[in-house]
LUMPA-297500 format. One record per residue (C-alpha): x, y, z. Coordinates in steps of 0.05 Angstrom, whole numbers, plus 5000, padded with zeros to 4 digits. Layout:
REM residues N
XYZ/...
//
This chain:
REM residues 627
868871384848/863771334784/865671374717/864972174715/869472264776/874771814737/874272194676/874772824715/881272624743/882872394678/883173054648/886673354710/892372824701/893073034622/892173784627/894874104692/900474434660/897874874598/890274834615/891575114688/896775604666/895676384662/902176704631/900377374647/901378024611/907078114650/911377604622/909577654553/917077874525/915578084450/919378464405/917179054363/919779414305/919180214295/920780514230/921481194260/926981354309/926381964363/931182354410/937681834418/941481864483/948081624502/949680994551/956780794559/959281144503/954180884452/949381154421/942080884430/935281064393/929681134448/924880864391/925980264354/930080104292/927479894220/922779414210/926978864196/932478974248/932378374305/930078534377/932378084434/927378254487/927078004561/921578014620/923478504672/917778324729/922978074777/924478784811/917578794834/917178144874/923478254932/919378254997/912977954969/911577525023/906077054996/907476324994/905276204928/906676724883/903376794816/909676974768/905777174715/903477854730/906478394771/903578364844/899379014837/895678914903/901478914953/901879604936/894479824946/894979815023/901780185026/901580865059/904681415016/911981395043/911480615044/909780624974/915381094952/920680704987/917480044953/918080354887/924980624902/927879914918/924179714852/927680274806/934080134842/933479384821/931079454757/936679884742/941479274761/937278834722/937279254655/944579374660/946378644669/941678424615/944579014563/951478724577/949278074552/946878314494/938878414505/935779114475/928679074512/924578984566/916878824574/912279024634/905478974664/900879354637/896379874602/890179884640/894480034711/897480664672/892180994631/886681424663/879681374631/872681614659/869880944658/873680794719/871480864790/873681424835/878681064874/881080694811/883081314781/886681544843/890980884844/892781004763/894681644782/899681404832/901880854782/902981344727/907181814775/912181214796/912480844729/914281494695/920381504740/921780734725/921280874650/926981384653/931480854690/930080324640/931580854584/937981094611/940080414608/938480384533/933379884533/926679954497/920379874536/913479474519/907479474560/902978834557/895278874557/889978394555/883878404516/880278584554/881578814623/875379084660/873479364727/866179334758/864880034738/867079944661/863679224657/857179614678/858780124618/860879644561/857979014586/858578454529/857978934465/863378744418/862379464389/863279834455/869279344478/873479514414/871580314418/873880284496/879979894475/881780374415/881181004465/885580684521/891280514467/890581224439/891081544507/897281034529/901281264476/899382094482/900982044551/907181574549/911381674483/917681354506/914480644503/915680324444/909379864437/904079414469/903278654475/896478494468/894477764492/887177504478/887276704491/887676764565/885777204619/887677294692/887876724741/882676594792/886976874845/887577574817/882577924871/883878664856/878879094816/882779044757/880578374726/881478134648/876577664613/876277314542/872077674502/874877434429/871976884421/872976674343/877876874287/872777394262/872877774323/880277774335/880778004264/875978614271/879378844336/886178764304/882979254245/880179754289/885979834335/892179734288/891180484260/892480704327/898580464328/899780664260/897981424280/903381384333/908281054304/908480474358/908379714339/902779224361/905278544381/899678014377/900677384418/898076774389/897876354459/891776164479/889575564530/883875214482/878075674503/872975824446/873075744377/879976144377/883175684426/886475334372/890275954345/897275764375/897575174332/892075134274/894975454208/887675524185/885475944248/892176374240/890176534172/883276744182/885277194241/889877594202/886577624136/886978174096/891778584153/897578844125/898879354174/906879574179/905579644257/903378854272/908578344290/906177664314/908977364381/908976574381/911176094431/916475554401/911674994402/904674794399/903374734472/906675144533/914775114546/915474424548/920573954517/919673464461/915373964420/917474074346/917174764315/910575034310/908375054240/905275654243/912376044235/911875874163/903876084156/904176844138/909877434121/907877814179/913877954215/914477484279/917977374343/918876654380/917776644454/922676254496/923376074572/929176054616/926676034679/923375374673/917075424703/915474634698/922774444710/924274744776/924175524765/932375544767/932375164830/936774614803/940374684728/935774484674/939674664613/935874894549/941974934502/940774274456/933174454446/933475114426/939975044383/935174644340/930175084347/934775694319/937475254263/930175134239/927075804249/932676074196/928175804139/921976154172/919476764135/920477464168/923277234240/925277884268/926777794340/925977344403/922477444474/925677124533/921876944601/927176954649/922977074709/915276984690/910476414686/907075984738/904175934805/910075684851/913775814917/920375854883/922976564885/929776614856/930177274821/934577254751/940077774747/938178054816/940677804891/938677154912/938777034837/939476364805/946376164765/942275714726/937176164702/942276624683/946376094644/940075894601/938676654590/945876794563/946676184521/939776254490/941176974464/948176694436/944376174397/939176644364/943277294356/950077054334/947976354302/952575984355/952275224367/951375014438/958374854447/960975564428/956075884470/958175594532/965375794515/963176544521/960476514589/964877024637/968476744698/968376014669/973775634717/973174904680/969874974614/969774174605/966974024667/961174544652/959874314587/959073634615/955073824675/950274214626/949373704578/947973184637/943473684671/939773684601/939172934596/937172774667/930773264655/928772984591/929572194614/926672254688/922672924696/919572764631/916972024612/920371964543/914371384526/909271904536/913072564518/914272284449/907072164427/903272764396/896572804422/891273264420/884273424457/879273894433/883374504416/889474324452/896173954440/896573534511/902573674548/908473234547/910073274619/905572854658/905372724731/909873344752/907374074739/909674724777/911874514839/907273814847/909473194838/902772654835/903271984845/896571664844/893370994823/889371334763/896471674735/899070934741/893170614698/894071174650/901671124634/900870294632/896270504570/901870834534/908370474567/910269824534/916769654576/915869924645/922069604669/926269974615/923070624642/925370364714/932370264687/932570954656/930271294722/936270914759/941071084704/938671834706/939571884778/946471654770/947872214728/946172684783/950772384829/956572574770/953473284769/955073374839/962873274825/962373674765/959374234805/964874264858/970074304801/966074884770/965775274837/958275214821/952675104879/953474394896/947174454941/942674624881/944773914853/943373524917/936573874919/935873584850/937372914866/932872834920/927173164887/928572694827/929272104873/922272124891/920772184810/925171544803/921371134863/914371304829/916570954763/916970304806/910170444828/907370614762/910770014727/910569414775/904969044807/902769454870/904869164938/905069565006/913369575006/912870044949/907870474981/911870495052/917970705009/914271254974/911471485040/918171445076/920971775024/915872405030/917372475103/924572485091/924272995036/919573485074/924473385137/930073595094/927274155064/922074415119/917874975097/922075695106/928575435098/927775245021/921975254982/920574454956/916174094916/909173864942/908973064941/902172844928/900372154940/893771764926/893871024929/885971034929/883670524868/881770874807/875670514790/874970734714/875970134676/882870064631/877269944572/874270604583/881470974588/882170584517/875870854493/877371574518/884171574479/881371274422/875371754410/876472364446/883972444442/887172464364/894272424343/893772914287/892573674277/886073674245/879173494272/875772854250/868172814250/867672544318/871673144351/867273624311/860773274336/862772934405/869373294427/867674024413/860474024427/856573504462/862473404507/862474184526/855474134536/856273474586/862173714630/858374434644/852674004656/855673524700/859374054742/852874424756/849673834789/856073614821/860874244835/865973884869/866873344818/872873714790/879373674847/880274314880/886974414842/884274424781/877874864795/882275394836/888975444796/889775974747/883776004699/881375354723/880274784673/873374994651/876875434602/879074824556/871074624557/868875224528/
//
């Protein structure tokens, strides 16, 4: 292994989660407000306006992609996008039966979340439902089928008193569209304007559209529809918004603009950099616009302070939250988020013009975990998070009061202790506090605070050992903390039985986290064959206990091959290419943003396999962060 190989592996260690992710348009649950209401309907004796309430009325929205996944047999699922491709090979009768099941499940889902207090849902997506003469003949035929089925689905959602929002990447192409408009910014804007105008004309029951500009479809998307990043700097985004907002105003619908980005191009720091956001929305005063922001400067992780961009502009905003914690087991075990969200809710009271929240109860990540919130095979842990999150933000309650409102609680003190311990175990063991507390930036990205674990992967490698020792001064203290967390899991198992909650989920958590705890001994003690044997034996026992087909388990990746990049070079990398502040230094602008990008793509061209497969093939690929 040479220095180039070492650096490539170092990047993968640092950026597996955020940089390889694609929180596809389906999961973006964003609030919108329409000052004009249309025909009311009665549901459960309560008058509900199909369109949006007044501009300052809060919305509590939730993603509704779950009903599309029962029966989807692919092992590793992209939870960031509706599985459109599964419908393409179906015969007419099978397709109709499949959508009938979707409608039935959607009704159940909407009733469940409406009873909790949510008032709107989001779904994929505008291009699949809007006809245009630029599309291929076979694509237009598929669109006609989807339009028919979704009209019926929209009626189910409206009958349950829920508002509807559709998502859209800027911009989604098919091969024919790509040939017609190419890379012309003007043609791309015009196509977008036409598409949105036609969509609102055809679907007046939809309250708004959610735009994503900072991330595109993952590499696993094989169908004809495929999105690309076409808006590369704040000026381009600004021109795009100014072109399309009049269409929203014309139809009296809301344009929800997400500030989420994965670091690609000049607009890649929009999520956290105030100057970029200010340039992006400069001169825009449209009553149709609302901004949608993730709560932190990175993805849905812990140890993140509130995103400062909530305080930058008076444009209405909503905050994106995740209750099916994609980096924390996806609802397979308890990962309570009460304390984190309680603090965020309190701090957001001082932010200007926050008009709602968007909660992801199903969306995000590429994993085999497949529990579906508020449907059959559901996760009680996700549903608890989803209930508590709404109470914190809608009713202004603190955690203890919110938990007390949970229905059908048999032992409230035991449940409160169980949830508190689950939060502590995740923050103390799944995360490594000595690393997670550090605020680090590389190029346009806030480095994720979770390292060594992402989605359904656990990494134990010599390169990670070297890097962690650069940050952790007292390794023995970290080992002791891991053991203390494991003791808390044992207590959680007893509490689960007292609460009549699934004790087997805590058992699964214990076996999974046991490997993470054992890895700390490898990371922070001198290497010997005994710890290697223990890790290999633990992996084997874990696979035996949770074989494929019984319960979807984490993949444990062990790599004891010596990492030959000298510790001194690791120190140089973190000194000169990684910064601890928001603002860019001269070395960041000259080397990090310019020369490093050129060097990366030149090296990748000469050595295509220098980047591990998991980084090349997952989501958008690690290339995105170097664009």
